[in-house]
C-alpha positions, 0 to 999 in steps of 0.5 A: 407055163406059156414058156414051157408049154412051147417048144420054139419059146422054151428055145428061145428062153435057153438060148436067147439072142446074142443082138437083144444082150437079155433073155427076152423072158426075163425082163427084170422087175417089170416082167417077173412078178417075182423080181421084188419078192427075189431081189428082196430077199436075195438082195437088201435083206441078204445085205443086211444079214453080211453086217457086222454085228456088234461085239455083245459080252456079259457078266455078273457083278456081286456089290455088298449092300455098302456098294449100292448105297454109296455106287460108286466105281469097281473094277473087273479083269475079263477076257476080250478077243485082244486078251484080258482087259481090265475095266472100271464100272460104275455100280449104279446107287440103289441097284437091287438084285436082279437089276441088269446095266447095259455100257456101250464101248466098257471092252472094244469100241463100238461094243455092248457090256451087259452087268447082271448084279447080285447085291449081297446080304448085309449082316446087320440091314434086312433089304425090303425094296428101297427100305431097310430093316433093323432089329434093336434091342431095348429093357422091356423097362425103357418101353415102359417109361420111355427112353432114348438111344443113337442108331446109326444108318447106314450111311454113317450118319448117328440119329437120336432115336426116341421111344415114347413110354407106353411103347409095345413091344414089336413097335417098328419106329420109321426115320424116313429117308435113311433107307436106300438109294431109288435108282435113276432108270435114267443110268447108272451115273444118273441119280434120283436123289430120293431114298428109301425109309430104315425101319427100327424093330424094338426088341423089348428083353428084360434087364438080367439084375431087376432092384427089389423095388423095381420088381415090388413096384410092379407087383403091387401095380400087377396086383391092382390090375388084378382087382379091376 
């Protein structure tokens, strides 16, 4: 206001002396209290904004439950600035639906690829977090007297399962460590070495044919229980 309100100072401001080499009222950051502000906004910040951004790509990958168990690689065909490109992606062991994994320099140098995983349902194993659940039909007679059966886990391992006598229908048998791998947060190529459990739900069934002697024995036992 001191400059603009004085005609001589305003004229000197508009027409700086050719001998001074600079406007006496524009003394850089020392004389101008706004120098740091405008210099920061239009100078350093402007340079940061002009820096090239890192190319970012994103896609969704469908994998089977067994792929999520074993991990491994999956081929993807992507559209890049250089055209179509086939890349191999590491599937994290134990990956879950909605999990995002970042891959650097996969499509091109100095680029980032983010993959959203979708684990599809399995016809036999039902997933509950890190645990797996299956139903197994067993005769009510085997539930009463006890029995054994062979169960094949998701890893292909055959486990001999024992049913204790007097087991109620819908009882769950737990196979510790036979569920899904627990993924490691450090990355898709790192495994934690930990696993969930396999739960087997025993579904009681009635045999199609039962010998008459068995029926008579059950009837006799039932009569005794009714009397009690």
